[in-house]
C-alpha positions as a Markdown table, in Angstrom:
| # | Residue | x | y | z |
|---|---|---|---|---|
| 1 | Met | -0.1 | 0.1 | 0.1 |
| 2 | Ala | 3.4 | 2.3 | 0.7 |
| 3 | Leu | 4.2 | 1.9 | -3.0 |
| 4 | Cys | 1.1 | 2.5 | -4.3 |
| 5 | Ala | 0.5 | 6.1 | -2.5 |
| 6 | Ala | 4.0 | 6.5 | -3.4 |
| 7 | Val | 3.8 | 6.0 | -7.2 |
| 8 | Leu | 0.5 | 8.3 | -7.1 |
| 9 | Val | 2.4 | 11.2 | -5.4 |
| 10 | Leu | 5.6 | 10.9 | -7.6 |
| 11 | Pro | 6.3 | 12.7 | -10.7 |
| 12 | Thr | 5.6 | 10.5 | -13.7 |
| 13 | Pro | 6.9 | 10.7 | -17.6 |
| 14 | Tyr | 3.9 | 12.0 | -19.4 |
| 15 | Val | 2.2 | 15.7 | -20.1 |
| 16 | Ile | -1.4 | 15.7 | -19.4 |
| 17 | Glu | -3.0 | 18.4 | -21.8 |
| 18 | Ser | -6.5 | 20.0 | -21.1 |
| 19 | Pro | -8.4 | 22.5 | -22.8 |
| 20 | Gly | -7.0 | 26.5 | -22.0 |
| 21 | Pro | -8.3 | 29.7 | -21.7 |
| 22 | Thr | -8.9 | 31.2 | -25.2 |
| 23 | Gln | -8.2 | 35.4 | -25.8 |
| 24 | Asp | -10.1 | 37.9 | -27.9 |
| 25 | Val | -7.2 | 39.0 | -29.8 |
| 26 | Leu | -9.8 | 42.2 | -30.4 |
| 27 | Ala | -9.4 | 43.2 | -26.9 |
| 28 | Lys | -7.7 | 43.5 | -23.8 |
| 29 | Ala | -5.0 | 41.5 | -21.8 |
| 30 | Ser | -3.5 | 42.9 | -18.6 |
| 31 | Gly | -5.3 | 46.5 | -19.6 |
| 32 | Lys | -3.1 | 46.1 | -22.8 |
| 33 | Ser | -4.0 | 45.9 | -26.2 |
| 34 | Val | -3.4 | 42.6 | -27.4 |
| 35 | Ile | -2.9 | 44.2 | -31.1 |
| 36 | Ser | -1.4 | 47.6 | -31.5 |
| 37 | Ile | -1.5 | 49.3 | -34.6 |
| 38 | Thr | -0.3 | 52.8 | -34.7 |
| 39 | Gly | 0.3 | 54.7 | -38.4 |
| 40 | Thr | -2.7 | 54.4 | -39.4 |
| 41 | Lys | -6.4 | 54.3 | -38.4 |
| 42 | Thr | -7.9 | 51.8 | -36.6 |
| 43 | Tyr | -11.6 | 50.6 | -36.4 |
| 44 | Ala | -13.4 | 49.1 | -32.8 |
| 45 | Thr | -15.6 | 45.6 | -33.9 |
| 46 | Lys | -18.4 | 44.2 | -31.6 |
| 47 | Gly | -17.7 | 40.3 | -32.1 |
| 48 | Lys | -14.6 | 38.4 | -30.3 |
| 49 | Leu | -11.6 | 36.6 | -32.0 |
| 50 | Leu | -10.4 | 33.9 | -29.9 |
| 51 | Leu | -7.0 | 32.4 | -29.9 |
| 52 | Thr | -7.4 | 29.0 | -28.1 |
| 53 | Thr | -4.6 | 27.1 | -26.0 |
| 54 | Val | -4.2 | 24.0 | -23.7 |
| 55 | Asn | -3.3 | 23.8 | -20.5 |
| 56 | Ala | 0.3 | 21.0 | -19.9 |
| 57 | Arg | 1.4 | 19.2 | -16.8 |
| 58 | Gly | 4.0 | 18.1 | -17.2 |
| 59 | Val | 6.6 | 20.0 | -18.7 |
| 60 | Pro | 9.5 | 21.7 | -16.5 |
| 61 | Gly | 8.9 | 23.1 | -13.7 |
| 62 | Tyr | 4.9 | 21.3 | -13.6 |
| 63 | Pro | 6.0 | 17.8 | -13.3 |
| 64 | Ala | 2.7 | 15.7 | -12.9 |
| 65 | Ile | 2.2 | 13.1 | -10.5 |
| 66 | Gly | 0.8 | 9.7 | -10.7 |
| 67 | Ala | -2.1 | 10.6 | -9.8 |
| 68 | Glu | -2.9 | 12.9 | -11.7 |
| 69 | Thr | -1.9 | 11.0 | -14.7 |
| 70 | Val | -4.5 | 8.1 | -13.6 |
| 71 | Phe | -7.0 | 10.1 | -14.0 |
| 72 | Ala | -6.0 | 11.4 | -17.4 |
| 73 | Val | -6.7 | 7.8 | -19.0 |
| 74 | Phe | -10.2 | 7.9 | -17.8 |
| 75 | Asp | -11.0 | 11.7 | -18.5 |
| 76 | Pro | -12.0 | 12.7 | -22.4 |
| 77 | Gln | -11.0 | 16.6 | -21.8 |
| 78 | Gln | -7.2 | 15.5 | -21.1 |
| 79 | Asp | -4.9 | 14.1 | -23.8 |
| 80 | Leu | -1.7 | 11.9 | -22.3 |
| 81 | Leu | 1.8 | 12.3 | -23.6 |
| 82 | Pro | 4.8 | 11.3 | -23.7 |
| 83 | Thr | 7.6 | 14.1 | -22.4 |
| 84 | Glu | 10.1 | 13.6 | -25.1 |
| 85 | Ala | 7.4 | 14.0 | -27.7 |
| 86 | Val | 6.9 | 17.5 | -26.2 |
| 87 | Phe | 10.3 | 18.5 | -24.7 |
| 88 | Pro | 14.0 | 17.6 | -25.4 |
| 89 | Pro | 14.7 | 15.3 | -22.6 |
| 90 | Gly | 16.9 | 16.9 | -20.1 |
| 91 | Gln | 14.9 | 20.5 | -20.4 |
| 92 | Thr | 14.8 | 22.8 | -17.9 |
| 93 | Ser | 11.9 | 25.2 | -17.3 |
| 94 | Glu | 14.3 | 28.1 | -18.0 |
| 95 | Glu | 15.0 | 26.5 | -21.5 |
| 96 | Tyr | 11.3 | 25.2 | -21.8 |
| 97 | Gly | 10.1 | 28.7 | -21.1 |
| 98 | Arg | 12.5 | 30.9 | -23.5 |
| 99 | Gly | 11.4 | 28.5 | -26.1 |
| 100 | Thr | 7.8 | 28.6 | -26.0 |
| 101 | Ile | 8.7 | 32.5 | -25.8 |
| 102 | Lys | 10.6 | 32.4 | -28.8 |
| 103 | Gln | 7.9 | 30.5 | -30.5 |
| 104 | Met | 4.9 | 33.7 | -29.5 |
| 105 | Lys | 7.5 | 36.1 | -30.7 |
| 106 | Gly | 8.4 | 34.5 | -34.2 |
| 107 | Ser | 4.8 | 33.8 | -34.7 |
| 108 | Gln | 3.5 | 37.4 | -34.0 |
| 109 | Asp | 6.3 | 38.8 | -36.8 |
| 110 | Ser | 4.9 | 36.1 | -38.8 |
| 111 | Ala | 1.6 | 37.0 | -38.4 |
| 112 | Ser | 2.2 | 41.0 | -38.9 |
| 113 | Ala | 4.0 | 40.0 | -41.9 |
| 114 | Ala | 1.4 | 38.2 | -43.6 |
| 115 | Ala | -1.3 | 40.2 | -42.6 |
| 116 | Ile | 0.1 | 43.8 | -43.5 |
| 117 | Ala | 0.7 | 41.5 | -47.3 |
| 118 | Tyr | -2.7 | 40.9 | -47.4 |
| 119 | Ala | -3.8 | 44.0 | -46.3 |
| 120 | Asn | -2.2 | 46.0 | -49.3 |
| 121 | Arg | -4.0 | 42.9 | -51.4 |
| 122 | Leu | -6.9 | 44.4 | -50.1 |
| 123 | Gly | -6.1 | 48.1 | -51.5 |
| 124 | Leu | -5.2 | 49.2 | -48.1 |
| 125 | Arg | -2.5 | 51.6 | -47.2 |
| 126 | Thr | 0.2 | 50.0 | -44.7 |
| 127 | His | 3.6 | 52.6 | -45.2 |
| 128 | Asn | 3.6 | 53.1 | -41.9 |
| 129 | Val | 2.0 | 51.1 | -40.2 |
| 130 | Arg | 3.1 | 49.2 | -37.4 |
| 131 | Ile | 1.9 | 46.5 | -35.3 |
| 132 | Ala | 2.5 | 45.1 | -32.1 |
| 133 | Met | 1.2 | 42.5 | -29.8 |
| 134 | His | 0.5 | 41.4 | -26.1 |
| 135 | Val | -0.8 | 38.6 | -24.5 |
| 136 | Asp | 0.1 | 37.1 | -20.9 |
| 137 | Asp | 1.3 | 33.6 | -19.9 |
| 138 | Ile | 0.6 | 32.2 | -23.5 |
| 139 | Gly | 3.6 | 31.1 | -25.9 |
| 140 | Gly | 4.1 | 29.0 | -29.0 |
| 141 | Pro | 3.5 | 29.3 | -32.6 |
| 142 | Ser | -0.2 | 28.4 | -32.9 |
| 143 | Ala | -2.2 | 31.4 | -32.2 |
| 144 | Gly | -0.7 | 33.1 | -35.6 |
| 145 | Met | -3.8 | 33.1 | -37.8 |
| 146 | Met | -5.9 | 34.6 | -35.0 |
| 147 | Tyr | -3.6 | 37.6 | -34.9 |
| 148 | Ala | -3.2 | 37.9 | -38.2 |
| 149 | Leu | -7.3 | 37.9 | -39.2 |
| 150 | Gly | -7.4 | 40.3 | -35.6 |
| 151 | Thr | -4.8 | 42.7 | -37.2 |
| 152 | Leu | -7.0 | 43.0 | -40.5 |
| 153 | Asn | -9.7 | 43.4 | -38.7 |
| 154 | Lys | -8.5 | 46.2 | -37.3 |
| 155 | Leu | -7.4 | 47.6 | -40.2 |
| 156 | Thr | -10.6 | 47.3 | -42.2 |
| 157 | Val | -13.5 | 49.7 | -41.9 |
| 158 | Gln | -16.1 | 46.6 | -41.9 |
| 159 | Asp | -16.1 | 44.4 | -38.9 |
| 160 | Glu | -15.9 | 41.2 | -40.3 |
| 161 | Thr | -16.8 | 39.5 | -37.3 |
| 162 | Gly | -20.3 | 40.8 | -38.2 |
| 163 | Gly | -20.9 | 41.0 | -33.7 |
| 164 | Arg | -20.2 | 37.0 | -33.2 |
| 165 | Thr | -17.5 | 34.7 | -31.5 |
| 166 | Ile | -15.2 | 33.2 | -33.7 |
| 167 | Ala | -12.6 | 31.0 | -32.6 |
| 168 | Gly | -9.5 | 29.4 | -34.4 |
| 169 | Thr | -5.8 | 28.7 | -33.8 |
| 170 | Gly | -2.8 | 27.5 | -36.9 |
| 171 | Thr | 0.8 | 29.0 | -37.6 |
| 172 | Ile | 1.3 | 31.1 | -40.3 |
| 173 | Asp | 3.7 | 32.3 | -41.8 |
| 174 | Lys | 4.9 | 35.3 | -43.1 |
| 175 | Gln | 3.4 | 34.3 | -46.9 |
| 176 | Gly | 0.3 | 33.3 | -45.7 |
| 177 | Lys | 0.3 | 29.7 | -45.1 |
| 178 | Val | -1.5 | 28.1 | -42.4 |
| 179 | Gly | 0.4 | 25.3 | -40.5 |
| 180 | Arg | -0.7 | 22.3 | -38.2 |
| 181 | Ile | -0.5 | 22.5 | -34.8 |
| 182 | Gly | -1.2 | 20.2 | -31.7 |
| 183 | Gly | -4.1 | 19.8 | -29.0 |
| 184 | Ile | -6.4 | 20.4 | -31.3 |
| 185 | Lys | -9.3 | 18.9 | -30.0 |
| 186 | Leu | -9.2 | 20.8 | -26.7 |
| 187 | Lys | -9.0 | 23.8 | -28.2 |
| 188 | Met | -12.3 | 22.6 | -29.7 |
| 189 | Ile | -13.6 | 22.5 | -25.8 |
| 190 | Ala | -12.1 | 25.3 | -25.3 |
| 191 | Ala | -13.8 | 27.5 | -28.0 |
| 192 | Lys | -17.2 | 26.1 | -27.1 |
| 193 | Arg | -17.1 | 26.5 | -23.2 |
| 194 | Asp | -16.0 | 30.6 | -24.2 |
| 195 | Gly | -18.6 | 31.0 | -26.4 |
| 196 | Ala | -17.8 | 29.9 | -29.8 |
| 197 | Ser | -20.0 | 28.9 | -32.9 |
| 198 | Trp | -17.4 | 28.9 | -35.7 |
| 199 | Phe | -13.4 | 27.4 | -35.5 |
| 200 | Leu | -11.2 | 28.2 | -38.4 |
| 201 | Ala | -9.0 | 24.7 | -38.6 |
| 202 | Pro | -5.9 | 24.0 | -40.1 |
| 203 | Ala | -6.8 | 21.7 | -43.2 |
| 204 | Ser | -3.5 | 19.6 | -42.0 |
| 205 | Asn | -5.9 | 18.9 | -38.6 |
| 206 | Cys | -8.6 | 17.7 | -40.8 |
| 207 | Asp | -7.6 | 14.1 | -39.2 |
| 208 | Glu | -7.5 | 15.3 | -35.7 |
| 209 | Val | -11.3 | 17.4 | -36.1 |
| 210 | Ala | -13.3 | 15.4 | -37.9 |
| 211 | Gly | -15.7 | 13.5 | -35.5 |
| 212 | His | -14.5 | 15.8 | -32.7 |
| 213 | Val | -15.9 | 18.8 | -33.1 |
| 214 | Pro | -18.7 | 19.8 | -30.1 |
| 215 | Gln | -22.2 | 19.6 | -30.5 |
| 216 | Gly | -23.3 | 23.3 | -31.5 |
| 217 | Leu | -19.6 | 24.2 | -32.5 |
| 218 | Arg | -18.8 | 24.5 | -36.4 |
| 219 | Asp | -15.3 | 24.0 | -38.1 |
| 220 | Val | -14.2 | 25.7 | -41.5 |
| 221 | Gln | -10.7 | 24.2 | -43.0 |
| 222 | Val | -8.8 | 26.7 | -43.6 |
| 223 | Ser | -5.1 | 26.4 | -45.7 |
| 224 | Thr | -4.3 | 29.9 | -46.0 |
| 225 | Leu | -4.7 | 33.5 | -44.4 |
| 226 | Glu | -7.0 | 34.6 | -48.1 |
| 227 | Glu | -8.9 | 31.8 | -47.4 |
| 228 | Ala | -9.4 | 32.2 | -43.4 |
| 229 | Tyr | -10.4 | 35.8 | -44.4 |
| 230 | Lys | -12.4 | 34.9 | -47.0 |
| 231 | Ala | -14.1 | 33.3 | -44.0 |
| 232 | Leu | -14.5 | 34.9 | -41.4 |
| 233 | Val | -16.3 | 38.3 | -43.8 |
| 234 | Leu | -19.1 | 35.3 | -44.9 |
| 235 | Ile | -19.5 | 34.4 | -41.0 |
| 236 | Gly | -19.4 | 38.0 | -40.3 |
| 237 | Lys | -22.7 | 38.3 | -42.7 |
| 238 | Gly | -24.0 | 35.0 | -42.0 |
| 239 | Gln | -23.3 | 33.0 | -44.9 |
| 240 | Gly | -20.9 | 30.7 | -43.9 |
| 241 | Ala | -23.4 | 27.5 | -44.1 |
| 242 | Asn | -21.7 | 26.3 | -47.7 |
| 243 | Leu | -17.7 | 26.7 | -46.0 |
| 244 | Pro | -15.9 | 23.7 | -46.3 |
| 245 | His | -15.5 | 21.9 | -43.1 |
| 246 | Cys | -13.2 | 18.4 | -41.9 |
| 247 | Val | -15.2 | 15.3 | -43.0 |
| 248 | Val | -13.9 | 11.5 | -42.2 |
| 249 | Ser | -13.3 | 10.8 | -45.2 |
| 250 | Glu | -11.1 | 13.2 | -46.5 |
| 251 | Ala | -9.5 | 13.5 | -43.1 |
| 252 | Arg | -8.6 | 9.7 | -43.8 |
| 253 | Ala | -7.0 | 10.9 | -47.9 |
| 254 | Gln | -4.6 | 13.2 | -46.0 |
């Protein structure tokens, strides 16, 4: 019995992921605008664009104990991953933290570049535009697409959200390509929990999305910033019914 009790309180070689907080990129975090734009006029919005996250235990500095791991096995709203699938062996909490911050900074830089490039295609003047992004306690690259969409929403006269709450996830590069991310099933749960009715998902994640979309949430698969922006416009107009979504047959074919 003592051995069993010890196992339940000792750290395990697993990372436990669960639905994390969301953040409206059109709003503020800790009193600061998540997206600040200078050098041009910006426009308010009535809707929300939610970036989505996962909480993780078992990463450096936040060990997952045996009892938590056992519970996660039976909880459909938690995922269990071996630590080596998430971070290199021997990585310290400081190294892990610096890595996630670096990924977030790179994501923000790519999002800014992609948004400016697409704004130019829309005929917007961006010569003097400067973009700064701020969010607390969120790392990694997966918010890139939502940052880019939030920037475009602020730069355009129209409110692309149409007053709706729209969530999403996906990396983005400077050319506007949307990339695959981890934990998407948990992120969809977080989106539904926080009031979203639409979820923009990378097409490369369709194998995980199909068959796992929470009831009341409509997924839309996108591969580029252009596709994501056009989908956002249609959703805001109430015309998103025919937008492509992930289906099982497509997911298996990828």
